[in-house]
C-alpha positions as CSV (number, residue, x, y, z in Angstrom):
1,M,113.2,71.5,84.9
2,A,110.4,74.3,84.9
3,R,108.2,74.5,87.8
4,F,104.5,75.3,87.4
5,S,102.8,77.0,90.3
6,F,98.9,76.4,90.3
7,F,97.3,76.5,93.1
8,F,97.8,79.3,96.1
9,L,95.8,80.7,99.1
10,L,94.8,84.0,97.8
11,F,91.9,85.7,99.6
12,L,90.3,85.3,102.7
13,F,86.4,86.1,102.6
14,A,83.9,83.9,104.1
15,S,69.6,70.0,80.4
16,R,69.7,72.3,77.4
17,P,72.1,75.5,77.1
18,N,70.8,79.2,77.8
19,T,70.2,80.5,74.2
20,S,70.6,84.1,75.3
21,A,74.2,84.0,75.0
22,Q,74.2,82.6,71.7
23,P,74.6,84.1,68.3
24,T,71.5,85.5,66.7
25,S,71.7,83.1,63.9
26,V,73.1,79.7,64.4
27,I,72.9,75.7,63.2
28,A,72.2,73.8,66.7
29,G,71.9,70.1,67.1
30,K,72.6,67.5,69.9
31,I,74.7,64.1,69.2
32,M,73.9,61.0,70.8
33,D,75.5,57.6,71.0
34,G,73.3,55.1,68.6
35,E,73.7,52.2,71.1
36,T,72.9,53.9,74.4
37,N,70.6,56.9,73.5
38,L,73.2,58.9,75.7
39,P,74.4,62.6,74.9
40,L,78.2,62.6,73.5
41,P,80.3,64.8,74.5
42,G,83.4,66.1,72.5
43,V,82.4,65.1,69.0
44,S,84.1,67.2,66.4
45,I,81.9,68.8,63.6
46,R,83.7,70.2,60.6
47,I,82.4,72.3,57.9
48,D,82.9,70.4,54.5
49,G,86.0,72.1,52.6
50,K,86.6,74.5,55.5
51,T,88.8,74.1,58.6
52,R,85.9,76.3,60.6
53,G,84.2,73.7,63.2
54,T,82.7,73.4,66.6
55,V,82.6,70.6,69.2
56,T,79.9,69.3,71.2
57,N,79.6,69.8,74.9
58,A,79.1,67.8,78.0
59,D,75.6,67.6,77.0
60,G,76.2,66.5,73.5
61,I,74.8,70.0,72.2
62,F,76.7,72.3,69.5
63,L,76.5,75.4,67.6
64,L,77.6,76.6,64.4
65,P,77.0,80.6,63.5
66,E,75.1,80.8,60.2
67,S,77.6,83.2,58.7
68,E,80.7,80.4,59.0
69,L,78.7,78.0,56.5
70,G,79.2,80.1,53.4
71,T,77.8,77.7,50.3
72,A,78.8,74.2,52.4
73,R,76.0,71.7,52.0
74,Y,77.6,69.1,54.3
75,L,78.7,68.9,58.1
76,L,81.4,66.1,58.9
77,F,81.0,64.4,62.3
78,S,83.3,62.5,64.2
79,H,84.5,60.8,67.6
80,I,87.0,58.7,68.8
81,G,85.8,55.0,68.9
82,Y,82.5,55.9,66.9
83,E,81.8,55.8,63.0
84,R,82.6,58.9,61.2
85,D,79.1,60.8,59.5
86,T,78.3,63.3,57.1
87,I,74.9,65.2,57.4
88,S,73.4,67.7,55.2
89,I,72.9,71.0,56.8
90,T,69.2,71.1,55.0
91,A,68.8,67.4,56.8
92,L,69.9,68.9,60.3
93,R,67.6,71.8,59.9
94,Y,64.2,69.5,59.8
95,N,66.1,66.9,62.6
96,P,68.6,68.2,64.7
97,T,69.5,65.0,66.8
98,I,72.1,62.7,65.6
99,W,73.1,59.3,66.4
100,L,76.8,58.3,65.8
101,H,77.5,54.4,66.3
102,P,80.4,53.0,68.1
103,S,83.1,51.6,65.9
104,P,83.0,47.5,65.9
105,Y,86.1,47.1,68.0
106,L,84.6,48.9,71.1
107,L,81.7,46.8,71.0
108,H,83.5,43.1,71.9
109,E,87.0,42.3,72.2
110,V,88.5,40.6,69.6
111,E,90.9,37.5,69.5
112,I,94.7,38.8,68.9
113,S,97.0,36.3,67.1
114,S,100.1,35.2,68.4
115,K,102.0,37.4,65.9
116,L,100.7,40.7,67.4
117,K,101.4,39.7,70.9
118,S,105.4,39.7,70.0
119,Q,107.2,42.6,68.8
120,F,104.5,44.2,66.5
121,P,102.9,45.9,69.1
122,Y,106.5,47.8,70.0
123,E,107.3,48.4,66.5
124,L,103.6,50.2,65.3
125,L,103.5,52.1,68.2
126,Y,106.9,53.6,67.9
127,D,106.8,53.9,64.1
128,A,103.9,56.1,64.7
129,I,105.7,58.1,67.5
130,K,108.9,58.1,64.6
131,Q,106.6,59.5,62.0
132,Y,105.1,62.2,64.0
133,R,108.3,63.3,65.5
134,L,109.0,64.6,62.0
135,L,105.8,66.5,62.0
136,Q,107.2,69.7,63.1
137,D,105.9,72.7,60.6
138,S,104.0,75.1,62.6
139,E,100.4,76.1,61.7
140,Q,98.2,79.1,63.1
141,S,95.0,78.5,64.7
142,K,92.3,79.9,67.1
143,A,91.8,78.4,70.1
144,Y,89.2,78.1,73.0
145,F,90.5,76.9,76.3
146,L,87.7,76.1,79.1
147,L,89.0,75.0,82.8
148,Q,86.5,73.7,85.5
149,S,87.9,72.7,89.3
150,E,85.8,71.3,91.8
151,S,86.0,70.3,95.0
152,N,83.7,67.2,95.9
153,G,81.0,68.7,93.8
154,I,81.4,71.9,95.1
155,P,82.8,74.6,92.0
156,I,85.6,76.5,93.0
157,E,87.0,78.0,89.8
158,I,86.0,78.3,86.0
159,L,88.4,80.0,83.3
160,E,87.7,80.4,79.9
161,G,89.3,82.2,76.8
162,Y,90.0,82.7,73.5
163,Y,93.4,82.3,72.1
164,N,95.5,82.5,69.2
165,A,97.7,79.7,69.0
166,V,100.7,78.1,66.7
167,V,101.1,74.3,67.0
168,S,102.6,71.7,64.9
169,P,101.8,67.7,65.4
170,G,105.1,67.0,66.6
171,R,106.1,69.9,68.8
172,G,102.6,70.3,70.5
173,I,101.2,73.5,71.3
174,E,104.4,76.2,70.8
175,E,102.4,79.1,71.5
176,L,99.3,80.6,73.1
177,T,98.2,84.4,73.0
178,L,95.3,85.4,74.9
179,V,92.8,87.2,73.1
180,N,89.9,87.7,75.5
181,G,88.8,85.5,78.9
182,R,87.1,85.4,81.7
183,I,87.2,83.9,85.2
184,G,84.7,82.6,88.0
185,I,85.9,81.6,91.6
186,S,84.5,80.8,95.1
187,S,86.0,80.0,98.2
188,L,86.4,76.6,100.2
189,N,87.2,76.8,104.0
190,D,87.6,80.5,103.6
191,K,90.5,79.8,100.6
192,N,90.6,80.3,97.0
193,Y,92.3,77.9,94.9
194,L,93.5,79.2,91.3
195,S,94.9,77.2,88.7
196,L,97.5,79.9,87.3
197,N,99.5,78.5,85.1
198,T,97.7,75.8,83.1
199,T,98.3,77.1,79.8
200,D,101.8,76.8,80.4
201,L,101.4,72.9,81.5
202,L,99.4,72.7,78.1
203,L,102.5,74.2,75.9
204,A,104.8,71.7,77.8
205,I,102.8,68.8,76.6
206,T,105.2,67.8,73.9
207,P,104.2,63.6,73.4
208,F,106.9,63.0,70.7
209,Y,110.0,64.2,72.2
210,D,112.0,65.1,75.2
211,N,111.5,68.7,75.9
212,P,114.1,70.0,78.7
213,E,111.2,72.4,80.2
214,N,108.6,69.8,80.4
215,P,107.5,68.7,83.8
216,F,106.0,65.5,82.7
217,P,107.2,62.4,83.6
218,E,108.5,60.0,80.8
219,S,106.3,58.6,78.3
220,P,107.0,56.3,75.2
221,G,107.4,59.2,72.9
222,T,109.8,61.0,74.7
223,V,112.5,57.8,75.3
224,S,114.7,55.8,72.6
225,F,113.3,52.6,71.3
226,S,115.3,50.7,73.3
227,R,114.7,52.5,76.7
228,F,111.1,52.6,75.4
229,K,111.2,48.4,75.2
230,R,113.1,48.3,78.6
231,L,110.5,50.6,80.4
232,Y,107.2,49.6,78.9
233,T,104.8,46.4,78.2
234,V,103.3,47.2,75.0
235,T,99.9,44.9,73.9
236,I,97.4,45.0,71.0
237,K,94.4,45.9,73.3
238,K,91.9,45.7,70.6
239,Y,91.7,46.8,66.4
240,L,89.4,47.0,63.9
241,K,89.4,46.0,60.3
242,R,87.8,48.7,57.8
243,N,88.1,49.6,54.2
244,N,91.0,46.7,53.9
245,E,92.8,49.0,56.9
246,R,93.7,48.0,60.5
247,H,92.9,50.0,63.2
248,F,94.6,49.7,66.3
249,I,94.2,50.3,70.1
250,V,97.7,50.2,71.5
251,E,97.9,49.8,75.6
252,F,101.5,50.7,77.1
253,T,102.2,49.7,80.6
254,P,105.0,50.9,82.9
255,R,107.3,47.4,83.5
256,K,107.6,49.0,87.2
257,N,107.5,52.2,89.1
258,R,104.0,53.0,87.7
259,E,103.9,56.1,90.0
260,F,106.7,57.7,88.0
261,Y,105.9,56.8,84.3
262,F,102.8,57.3,82.2
263,S,100.5,54.4,81.2
264,G,98.2,55.0,78.1
265,L,96.4,54.3,74.9
266,A,97.1,55.0,71.3
267,Y,94.6,54.7,68.6
268,I,96.7,54.1,65.3
269,N,95.9,53.5,61.8
270,E,98.3,50.6,60.8
271,A,98.2,52.0,57.0
272,D,99.6,55.3,57.0
273,L,100.6,55.3,60.7
274,T,98.4,58.3,62.1
275,I,97.6,58.2,65.4
276,D,93.9,59.4,66.1
277,K,94.0,59.5,70.1
278,L,96.7,59.6,72.6
279,E,95.9,59.0,76.5
280,F,98.1,59.2,79.3
281,L,97.5,58.4,83.1
282,I,99.6,58.5,86.2
283,P,97.0,57.4,89.0
284,N,99.5,58.0,91.6
285,C,102.1,60.0,90.5
286,Q,105.1,60.9,92.5
287,V,106.8,63.2,89.9
288,P,106.5,67.0,91.1
289,V,104.2,68.6,88.3
290,L,102.2,71.0,90.1
291,H,103.5,73.1,93.0
292,P,101.7,75.5,95.4
293,I,103.1,78.7,95.4
294,D,103.4,79.0,99.2
295,P,106.6,76.7,99.6
296,A,104.9,76.1,103.2
297,D,102.2,74.0,101.8
298,R,102.0,70.7,100.5
299,I,100.3,68.7,97.7
300,R,99.8,65.5,99.3
301,S,98.7,63.1,96.4
302,M,98.3,63.8,92.5
303,Q,96.0,62.1,90.1
304,L,97.6,63.0,86.4
305,A,95.9,62.6,82.9
306,F,95.9,64.1,79.3
307,A,94.9,63.1,75.9
308,V,95.9,64.5,72.7
309,Y,93.2,64.3,69.9
310,F,94.4,64.7,66.2
311,D,92.5,65.3,63.0
312,N,93.3,63.0,60.4
313,S,90.4,63.9,57.7
314,V,92.7,65.8,55.4
315,F,94.9,63.4,53.5
316,G,98.2,63.7,53.9
317,K,97.9,66.1,56.7
318,S,97.5,65.5,60.7
319,R,96.5,68.5,63.2
320,I,96.4,68.5,66.8
321,D,92.5,69.0,67.1
322,R,92.1,69.1,71.3
323,I,94.1,68.7,74.2
324,S,92.5,67.7,77.3
325,L,94.0,67.8,80.7
326,G,93.0,66.6,84.2
327,Y,94.3,66.3,87.7
328,E,92.9,65.6,91.3
329,I,95.0,66.5,94.2
330,G,95.2,66.7,97.6
331,Y,96.3,69.9,98.6
332,I,97.4,70.6,102.5
333,N,97.8,73.9,104.0
334,T,100.1,73.5,106.6
335,Q,99.4,76.8,108.5
336,S,95.8,76.0,109.3
337,L,96.1,72.1,108.8
338,Q,93.5,72.1,106.3
339,S,93.3,69.9,103.1
340,A,91.6,70.0,100.3
341,A,90.4,67.5,97.8
342,L,90.5,69.0,94.4
343,Q,89.5,67.9,90.7
344,T,90.5,70.1,87.5
345,H,89.6,69.5,84.0
346,A,90.8,71.6,81.2
347,D,90.3,71.3,77.4
348,L,92.0,73.6,74.7
349,F,90.3,73.3,71.4
350,L,91.9,73.9,68.1
351,Y,90.1,75.3,65.1
352,D,90.4,77.3,61.9
353,Y,93.8,76.6,61.3
354,G,95.1,79.1,59.1
355,A,93.3,82.1,60.7
356,L,93.8,84.0,63.7
357,F,92.1,86.5,65.9
358,M,93.6,90.1,65.9
359,P,96.0,89.9,68.7
360,P,96.3,92.3,71.6
361,L,99.1,94.5,71.2
362,I,101.1,94.6,74.6
363,S,104.3,92.9,75.8
364,K,103.7,89.3,75.9
365,S,106.3,89.1,78.5
366,V,104.2,91.1,81.1
367,F,101.8,88.6,82.2
368,S,103.1,86.3,85.2
369,N,99.9,83.9,85.0
370,D,96.8,83.2,83.2
371,Y,94.9,85.4,85.7
372,Q,96.8,88.5,85.2
373,A,96.6,88.0,81.5
374,I,92.5,88.0,81.6
375,L,92.2,90.5,84.1
376,T,94.1,93.2,82.3
377,I,93.1,92.8,78.5
378,P,89.8,94.5,78.5
379,Y,86.7,92.1,78.4
380,E,84.5,92.4,75.1
381,H,80.7,91.3,75.3
382,M,80.5,91.3,71.7
383,F,83.2,89.4,70.9
384,W,82.4,86.4,72.6
385,E,78.5,86.8,71.3
386,Q,80.3,86.4,67.9
387,N,82.6,84.0,68.4
388,Q,81.2,81.4,70.5
389,I,82.6,78.0,69.8
390,M,80.6,75.8,72.5
391,A,77.3,76.0,73.6
392,P,77.3,76.1,77.6
393,S,76.6,72.8,79.2
394,A,73.8,72.7,81.7
395,R,76.7,72.1,84.3
396,Q,78.5,74.8,83.5
397,Q,75.4,77.3,83.7
398,E,75.0,75.8,87.6
399,I,78.7,76.6,88.1
400,L,78.2,80.2,86.7
401,E,75.0,80.8,88.6
402,F,76.7,79.2,92.0
403,F,79.4,82.2,91.6
404,R,77.2,84.8,91.0
405,Q,75.3,83.4,94.2
406,Q,78.3,82.7,96.6
407,G,81.7,83.7,94.7
408,I,83.2,85.9,92.0
409,L,82.5,86.6,88.5
410,A,85.4,88.5,86.3
411,N,84.3,89.5,83.1
412,Y,81.5,87.3,82.8
413,N,79.7,90.9,82.8
414,D,80.7,94.2,83.0
415,Q,81.3,94.9,86.5
416,P,84.8,94.5,87.8
417,H,85.5,93.0,91.2
418,D,87.7,94.4,93.5
419,L,89.4,91.4,95.2
420,L,90.4,90.3,91.4
421,K,93.1,92.6,90.3
422,A,95.5,92.7,87.8
423,D,99.1,94.2,88.6
424,F,98.9,97.1,86.7
425,K,97.6,100.8,87.4
426,A,95.5,102.1,85.0
427,W,96.1,105.8,83.7
428,D,93.6,108.4,85.2
429,P,93.4,111.8,84.1
430,D,91.8,112.6,87.7
431,S,94.2,110.5,89.8
432,L,97.7,111.5,90.3
433,L,100.9,108.7,90.3
434,G,101.9,108.6,93.6
435,F,105.4,107.3,95.3
436,S,103.5,104.6,97.3
437,D,102.3,103.0,93.9
438,L,106.0,102.7,92.9
439,T,106.9,99.5,95.5
440,G,108.6,97.6,92.9
441,S,112.5,96.4,93.5
442,P,115.3,97.0,91.2
443,M,116.0,93.2,91.9
444,K,113.2,92.5,90.1
445,Q,114.5,93.9,86.5
446,G,115.8,92.1,84.1
447,N,115.9,92.1,80.1
448,P,112.1,91.7,78.9
449,M,111.2,89.3,76.1
450,R,110.5,90.9,72.6
451,S,106.9,89.7,71.8
452,E,106.5,88.8,67.6
453,F,103.7,91.1,67.4
454,M,104.5,94.2,69.5
455,H,107.5,96.5,70.3
456,E,109.4,95.8,73.1
457,K,107.7,97.8,76.5
458,Y,109.1,100.9,77.7
459,D,110.9,101.2,81.1
460,F,111.7,105.0,81.9
461,Q,114.4,103.8,83.8
462,H,117.4,105.5,85.8
463,D,120.0,103.9,88.5
464,L,117.2,105.2,91.2
465,Y,114.2,104.9,89.2
466,N,111.8,103.0,86.7
467,I,108.5,104.0,85.5
468,R,107.1,101.2,83.5
469,G,104.6,101.9,81.3
470,D,103.1,100.0,78.9
471,I,100.0,100.4,76.0
472,L,97.2,97.8,75.6
473,I,95.8,98.1,72.0
474,Q,93.0,95.2,71.7
475,P,91.4,95.4,68.1
476,F,88.4,93.4,67.4
477,M,86.4,93.0,64.1
478,I,82.9,92.9,64.9
479,N,80.6,92.3,61.8
480,D,83.3,93.6,59.6
481,T,83.8,96.7,61.9
482,L,87.3,97.7,63.8
483,R,86.7,98.2,67.5
484,V,89.5,99.2,69.7
485,N,89.6,98.7,73.4
486,S,92.6,100.2,74.8
487,K,94.6,101.0,78.4
488,T,97.4,103.1,79.4
489,L,98.8,101.0,82.3
490,L,101.5,101.0,84.9
491,H,103.3,97.7,86.3
492,L,103.2,97.8,89.7
493,S,105.6,95.3,91.0
494,D,108.3,96.6,88.3
495,S,108.4,100.2,89.2
496,Y,110.1,102.0,92.1
497,Y,111.2,105.1,92.7
498,Y,114.3,105.9,95.5
499,S,115.2,109.1,94.8
500,Y,114.3,112.5,96.3
501,K,110.4,112.7,96.9
502,N,109.1,116.0,96.6
503,P,106.4,117.9,94.5
504,S,108.8,118.6,91.7
505,S,109.8,114.8,91.7
506,K,106.1,113.8,92.1
507,L,105.4,116.0,88.6
508,F,108.3,114.3,86.8
509,I,107.3,110.6,87.6
510,N,103.4,111.7,86.3
511,L,104.4,113.4,83.6
512,L,106.4,110.5,82.1
513,F,103.5,108.1,82.7
514,D,101.4,110.8,81.0
515,L,103.3,110.4,77.5
516,C,102.3,106.9,77.5
517,E,98.5,108.0,77.3
518,V,99.8,110.6,74.9
519,S,101.2,107.9,72.6
520,R,98.1,105.7,73.0
521,L,95.8,108.6,71.6
522,E,98.0,108.8,68.6
523,I,98.1,105.2,68.1
524,L,94.3,105.0,68.4
525,D,93.9,108.2,65.8
526,R,96.5,106.2,63.3
527,L,94.4,103.2,63.6
528,L,91.0,105.2,62.8
529,D,93.3,106.5,59.6
530,L,94.3,102.9,58.8
531,Q,90.5,101.7,59.1
532,Q,89.1,104.6,56.7
533,S,91.8,104.0,54.0
534,G,90.7,101.1,53.0
535,P,91.1,97.1,54.0
536,F,94.1,96.4,56.3
537,S,95.7,93.5,57.9
538,I,97.2,92.2,61.0
539,E,100.5,93.2,60.2
540,S,99.6,96.9,59.3
541,L,98.1,97.2,63.1
542,K,101.4,96.0,64.5
543,K,103.2,98.6,62.3
544,V,101.4,101.2,63.4
545,Y,101.7,100.1,67.0
546,S,105.4,99.7,66.9
547,S,105.7,103.1,65.2
548,G,103.7,104.6,68.1
549,M,106.0,103.0,70.8
550,H,109.1,103.9,69.1
551,S,107.6,107.6,69.3
552,L,106.8,107.4,73.0
553,D,110.9,106.4,73.6
554,S,112.0,109.4,72.0
555,L,109.4,111.7,73.8
556,S,110.6,110.0,77.3
557,N,114.3,110.3,76.9
558,A,113.9,114.0,75.4
559,L,111.5,114.5,78.8
560,K,114.2,112.7,81.1
561,K,117.0,114.8,79.6
562,E,115.4,117.9,80.1
563,M,113.5,117.6,83.3
564,H,116.4,116.4,85.6
565,Q,113.6,114.7,87.3
566,G,112.0,117.8,88.0
567,T,114.6,120.3,89.0
568,D,114.5,122.3,86.3
569,I,111.5,124.3,86.8
570,E,111.0,125.5,83.1
571,A,111.3,122.3,81.3
572,S,108.7,121.1,84.1
573,K,106.4,123.8,82.9
574,K,107.2,123.1,79.2
575,W,106.4,119.6,79.5
576,N,103.1,120.1,81.5
577,Q,101.9,122.3,78.7
578,F,102.4,119.4,76.5
579,I,100.7,117.0,78.3
580,I,97.9,119.9,78.6
581,D,97.7,120.1,75.1
582,R,97.4,116.6,74.3
583,T,95.2,115.0,77.3
584,G,93.7,118.1,78.9
585,V,95.4,116.9,82.6
586,D,97.3,119.5,84.2
587,R,99.3,117.7,86.5
588,Q,100.9,120.7,88.0
589,A,97.9,122.1,88.8
590,Q,96.1,118.9,90.5
591,I,99.9,118.6,92.9
592,L,99.5,122.3,93.8
593,L,95.8,121.4,94.8
594,E,97.2,118.2,96.6
595,I,99.8,120.3,98.6
596,Q,96.8,122.4,100.0
597,E,94.5,119.7,100.7
598,K,97.3,117.5,102.4
599,P,100.0,119.7,103.1
600,N,101.5,116.9,105.7
601,E,101.8,114.5,103.0
602,N,104.1,116.5,100.5
């Protein structure tokens, strides 16, 4: 079973949304409960005839860019437990407040017949499960992820990002590829608690089949029917008749050992066995789902819950609309004997099925956790303004202001923070790569996984050294114009040098890394030519990138063969001139200057 590490001790150091972050032209509104007059969070809003939409924030507020509406005349509003509604866009402009009314079965208990108290609930739930197990055709979509962690009301973490997703109703979220993200953290008792791999946990949520990598406890969808009946008591909690169809809320509860099995609710339409929502809960989970990175620390207690929402508005097709995940844990630092109560809630919203953001071109396997991915991929402010899917809630704005005053924000502005660093060294024309940068171990090396959207990363590797370079290309479409952010990177933890260390070998490792920069510049030139030649696709971008990485492979092999780790003087001069001609950087001159200024270090 896979282990997911979430919290670790990192550093020691003591109303209405803000419209300034909104797109320039939007449709805005607020959705209220028709009975209580309270704001309704999590309401799904779809543009009629499109898969594009949005969702209300914690204050019931939603935003939709005008540019997404096209010729559409209506918006569709839906929320589990409430009557659906269709509102014209024209009416919404005049009255942006909408009331959704609870479905009748949430207003009062209904009497359940004796027939419904017997085998019917088991068969209804399991028949729906069996149907969803067959729905394994994958689709691509865009996704927005938001995670917030607090400790008894004190903010300790916020993480949000836009992703490309591969998803199916039967298998859940199969892939998540970060496009752009940002982070905020603050300390608690002079420590930072970070949720490192929450997106990995979302990938492991497979409610309809037993995934060997799934760290979660068993649930009705992951077991056989006979085991399901042995493990669970299943009852009809409530039901509703609508348009000659019966909609049921089915409750499942473990017969015993409730700390090892999920209980929950399933919202099922009997007519077509579609599921609107699945809820799972363990109040005192004894299954080790979350793990501290420091094995000496302990998680004392944990309440775990998640929910999967489905969109069944398109006839004959069910899609995952949203996944919510929440956990409360008691974290114990055994060294300081301090404990912390941590509450985390995360939501993944899936939208624009069939569409994707332009993906980052880099090795997907290079990122060990969510933080490393977000801190490595260049932040793009204009991308966030153009693609905002959810209005920030009043509480979210309070949390961000708290981090500004008492914590750290990374990528919420253009200023990087020294305490949040990726495990990479960026190429710098004015800075030499030193042997002290190459502190990795060959014991960490393995066969890198190949990403579907990029060529494999390049390891300039020999028995005694490994200079592991990578090129990150992040394309964005901003107002129909291609904008590209890029970096040349060195993987610090995977790069090492155990051979002779002298000025000649230092020149050798620097020129190897410089070749990555040469290839980055060539890739950017080809992308510019591609844009100027007319319409292009994501596949054409990948092709340019892959070609550039193959060229880098050929260049690096030639350099290694000729320079012999810097012992061939003439070859060293040749390749140094090669780098000068293409980057304007003279590494040989920089090393000579360094020798003069720091003779004892060379």
